C-alpha positions as CSV (number, residue, x, y, z in Angstrom):
1,M,121.4,111.4,106.6
2,A,118.1,113.0,106.0
3,Y,116.9,116.4,106.5
4,R,113.3,117.3,107.2
5,S,111.4,120.6,108.0
6,F,109.5,120.3,110.9
7,S,107.3,123.9,110.9
8,T,107.6,126.3,113.7
9,D,104.0,126.9,113.6
10,T,102.9,123.8,114.9
11,W,103.8,125.1,118.7
12,H,101.0,127.4,117.5
13,D,98.9,125.1,116.4
14,P,95.5,124.1,118.9
15,W,95.2,120.5,118.4
16,F,98.9,120.6,119.7
17,E,98.8,123.2,122.0
18,Q,96.5,120.4,123.7
19,L,98.6,117.5,123.5
20,S,100.2,115.8,126.7
21,I,103.8,116.3,127.2
22,P,104.0,112.6,126.1
23,A,102.7,112.7,123.2
24,K,104.0,116.1,122.0
25,L,107.2,113.6,121.7
26,L,106.2,111.2,120.0
27,F,104.3,113.7,117.8
28,I,107.6,114.7,117.0
29,Y,109.5,111.6,117.1
30,L,106.9,109.9,114.4
31,W,107.5,113.4,112.5
32,T,111.6,113.4,112.5
33,N,113.3,109.6,113.7
34,Q,115.0,108.0,110.9
35,S,112.7,105.2,110.1
36,T,110.9,107.7,108.5
37,N,110.5,107.6,104.3
38,P,109.3,110.4,101.7
39,A,105.4,108.8,102.3
40,G,105.8,109.0,105.9
41,L,104.3,105.8,106.2
42,Y,107.0,103.7,107.3
43,E,106.9,100.5,109.3
44,A,108.1,100.3,113.0
45,S,107.1,97.7,115.6
46,I,106.0,99.6,119.4
47,S,109.0,98.2,120.9
48,R,111.0,100.6,119.1
49,I,109.3,103.5,118.6
50,K,109.0,103.7,122.8
51,F,113.0,102.2,123.5
52,E,114.2,105.3,121.0
53,S,111.3,107.7,122.7
54,G,110.9,106.4,126.0
55,V,106.5,107.3,125.2
56,D,104.3,104.1,124.7
57,L,102.0,104.4,121.3
58,K,99.5,102.8,122.3
59,K,98.8,104.6,125.3
60,Y,98.6,107.6,123.1
61,T,97.1,106.4,119.9
62,D,93.7,108.1,120.6
63,E,95.4,111.5,121.6
64,L,97.3,111.7,118.3
65,K,94.4,109.9,116.2
66,A,93.0,113.0,114.5
67,K,97.2,113.4,112.9
68,I,98.6,109.9,113.1
69,T,97.6,106.2,112.2
70,W,99.1,103.5,113.7
71,I,98.2,100.3,111.2
72,E,98.5,97.5,114.5
73,E,98.1,95.0,112.0
74,K,101.6,95.8,109.5
75,S,103.3,97.4,112.4
76,L,102.9,100.7,110.1
77,V,102.9,104.7,111.5
78,W,101.3,106.8,108.9
79,V,101.8,110.5,110.0
80,H,99.0,111.7,107.7
81,N,100.2,115.5,106.3
82,F,104.4,114.7,106.3
83,F,104.0,113.9,102.3
84,R,102.1,117.0,101.7
85,Y,104.6,119.2,103.8
86,Q,108.3,117.4,102.8
87,C,107.0,117.4,99.5
88,A,109.1,119.8,96.8
89,N,109.2,117.9,93.2
90,P,108.4,115.2,91.3
91,K,111.1,112.5,91.9
92,F,110.2,112.9,95.5
93,A,106.6,112.7,94.7
94,H,107.2,110.1,93.0
95,S,110.0,108.0,95.3
96,A,107.0,108.7,97.7
97,A,104.5,106.9,96.0
98,T,106.5,104.1,94.6
99,L,106.4,103.0,97.8
100,V,102.8,103.0,99.5
101,S,101.9,101.3,95.7
102,K,103.9,98.3,97.4
103,L,100.9,98.1,99.9
104,P,98.0,96.7,101.1
105,E,95.5,98.0,98.5
106,Y,93.3,99.3,101.4
107,I,96.3,101.8,102.9
108,A,97.8,102.8,99.4
109,K,94.1,104.2,98.5
110,A,93.7,106.1,101.8
111,W,97.4,107.7,101.2
112,F,96.8,108.5,97.5
113,T,93.4,109.6,98.9
114,H,94.9,111.8,101.3
115,N,97.7,113.1,99.2
116,L,95.1,113.6,95.5
117,T,96.0,117.6,95.7
118,T,99.5,117.3,96.2
119,L,100.6,114.4,93.8
120,K,98.4,115.8,90.8
121,K,100.6,119.2,91.4
122,Y,103.8,117.1,91.1
123,G,102.3,115.5,87.9
124,I,101.8,112.0,89.3
125,N,98.9,109.7,88.2
126,S,97.8,107.2,91.4
127,Q,96.4,104.8,88.0
128,I,99.7,104.2,87.1
129,Y,100.7,103.2,90.2
130,G,98.0,100.5,89.9
131,I,95.4,102.3,93.0
132,D,91.8,104.2,91.8
133,T,91.5,106.7,93.9
134,V,88.2,108.2,91.0
135,S,85.2,107.1,94.1
136,I,86.8,108.0,96.8
137,S,86.3,112.3,98.2
138,Y,89.3,114.1,99.4
139,H,89.9,116.9,101.8
140,T,91.8,119.7,100.8
141,D,95.0,120.9,102.6
142,T,95.6,123.5,105.0
143,D,97.9,125.0,106.6
144,T,100.3,123.5,109.5
145,D,102.4,120.5,110.3
146,T,99.9,119.8,112.1
147,D,96.0,121.4,110.4
148,T,93.8,119.8,112.7
149,D,90.8,117.9,111.1
150,T,87.2,118.0,111.8
151,G,84.1,115.6,110.6
152,T,84.9,112.9,108.5
153,G,88.7,113.9,108.5
154,T,91.4,111.8,108.1
155,K,91.4,110.6,111.1
156,N,88.3,107.8,109.3
157,I,89.8,107.7,105.8
158,I,90.7,104.4,106.2
159,S,87.2,102.8,107.0
160,E,85.3,105.5,104.7
161,V,88.3,104.4,101.9
162,N,86.7,100.0,103.1
163,E,83.4,101.6,103.2
164,S,83.6,103.4,99.7
165,S,85.1,99.9,97.8
166,P,83.9,97.5,99.2
167,H,86.1,94.4,98.3
168,E,84.8,91.2,96.1
169,T,86.5,87.9,98.1
170,P,89.5,87.5,94.9
171,V,89.3,84.6,92.9
172,F,93.6,84.6,91.7
173,E,96.4,86.2,93.7
174,L,99.5,87.2,92.0
175,P,103.3,87.5,93.5
176,R,103.9,92.1,93.6
177,A,107.8,93.1,94.5
178,G,107.4,94.8,98.0
179,K,106.5,93.2,101.0
180,F,103.2,93.1,100.9
181,S,103.8,91.4,98.1
182,T,100.2,89.9,96.4
183,F,98.1,91.5,94.0
184,Q,94.1,90.0,94.3
185,V,92.4,89.5,91.4
186,E,88.2,90.0,92.1
187,K,86.3,88.4,89.8
188,K,84.6,91.4,87.8
189,T,88.1,92.7,86.9
190,V,88.7,89.4,85.5
191,D,85.5,89.2,83.5
192,E,86.0,93.0,81.9
193,W,89.7,91.6,80.4
194,A,87.5,88.7,79.1
195,L,85.7,91.3,76.9
196,L,88.8,92.9,76.3
197,Y,90.7,90.2,74.9
198,P,88.1,87.9,72.9
199,G,89.3,84.1,72.7
200,V,92.2,84.7,75.5
201,D,91.5,82.6,78.2
202,I,92.2,85.2,81.4
203,I,92.4,82.7,84.0
204,T,95.1,80.5,81.7
205,E,97.2,83.0,81.3
206,L,96.6,84.3,85.0
207,R,97.9,80.9,86.0
208,K,101.3,81.3,83.2
209,M,102.0,85.0,84.9
210,K,101.9,83.7,88.8
211,A,104.5,80.6,87.0
212,W,107.4,83.0,86.1
213,L,106.4,86.1,88.3
214,L,107.4,82.8,90.6
215,A,110.1,81.7,88.3
216,N,111.8,85.1,88.5
217,P,112.0,86.6,91.5
218,K,113.8,89.6,90.9
219,K,112.0,90.7,88.1
220,K,108.6,90.4,90.7
221,K,106.3,94.2,89.6
222,V,105.1,96.9,91.2
223,N,102.6,97.9,88.6
224,V,100.9,94.4,88.2
225,P,97.7,95.8,86.4
226,A,100.2,96.8,83.9
227,F,101.9,94.1,83.8
228,V,98.7,91.8,83.2
229,V,97.5,93.9,80.6
230,N,101.0,94.3,78.9
231,W,100.8,90.0,79.0
232,L,97.1,89.8,77.3
233,N,97.9,92.4,75.6
234,R,100.5,90.1,74.1
235,A,98.2,87.1,73.8
236,Q,95.7,88.5,72.0
237,D,98.6,89.3,68.9
238,N,99.9,86.0,68.8
239,I,96.1,84.8,68.3
240,K,95.7,83.5,64.2
241,P,92.0,83.2,63.5
242,Y,90.4,80.8,61.6
243,L,90.1,82.0,57.8
244,G,88.1,79.4,56.1
245,D,89.2,77.0,53.4
246,H,89.0,79.5,50.1
247,N,88.7,76.8,47.6
248,G,90.7,74.1,48.7
249,C,93.6,76.3,49.6
250,K,95.5,75.6,51.2
251,K,97.2,78.7,53.9
252,Q,99.0,79.6,57.3
253,R,100.4,75.5,56.6
254,G,100.4,74.4,60.2
255,A,99.2,78.1,62.0
256,A,97.5,76.7,65.0
257,Q,93.5,78.1,64.9
258,F,90.6,78.7,66.5
259,G,88.1,75.1,66.8
260,P,85.5,75.1,64.0
261,G,82.8,76.6,65.9
262,S,84.1,76.7,69.5
263,G,85.4,80.1,70.0
264,E,87.9,78.2,71.5
265,Y,91.7,78.7,71.3
266,I,93.0,75.3,70.2
267,P,97.3,75.1,68.7
268,G,96.4,73.0,64.8
269,A,92.6,72.7,65.2
270,G,91.1,72.1,61.6
271,R,94.5,71.8,59.9
272,K,92.8,67.7,58.3
273,E,88.7,69.7,57.9
274,Y,90.9,72.7,55.9
275,G,92.8,70.3,53.7
276,F,95.9,71.4,56.3
277,D,97.2,67.7,56.0
278,D,95.0,65.5,53.2
């Protein structure tokens, strides 16, 4: 059984005071029900919420939208300030960040951005979890569980993330751990990797990664970017460059070489041309 704190100041918060009675009940339920997790971002169906609370969430989403986001296409509830007021140590913060990193990127970015101050307090770097929040602004913590948002606050943060970080059409997808189990690779990312790993065919290596992950489903990764980088590092290190013909010396017999003038990695290329098989 999990224990969650709920501030008594909530009852004196101006935003909470103006809610209808069903909306107040629903807000407390969404904060305290058994499906809540350390992130305050959890899966819950409309039917189960109605069965347990007696309130239809869809009728009160507008009334609660400053503090609660209902992500209908994923059946996810996000209690915006839950993590901020429940987190008390790095272990809790790591647990929440790990859970969220498994969600679709646009949702994970919104959550990490909103909670950036608290995450930094406990030494959590969003990039370790494959989430880039550098280009997205965020608002600061305030005082109560409900702390009313103003202007373009939390209620619009998911749309803000999508507007500030437009997504290209992915050129490749890799299996990923978690329910939302696809990591999308954009062309600009492939281009960056190609510059960092000259001589490595990035798309070919991505195909190998996908095959390996599909063949080893229990070894799927949450932090896919780190997995890709480690894989490409090994691929780059395994390349043995062509050393040329040094006065007929037969060096590196049988080694894989770069094809002469091709810039392409070809196993066994250059063997006969450079005296390896004469």
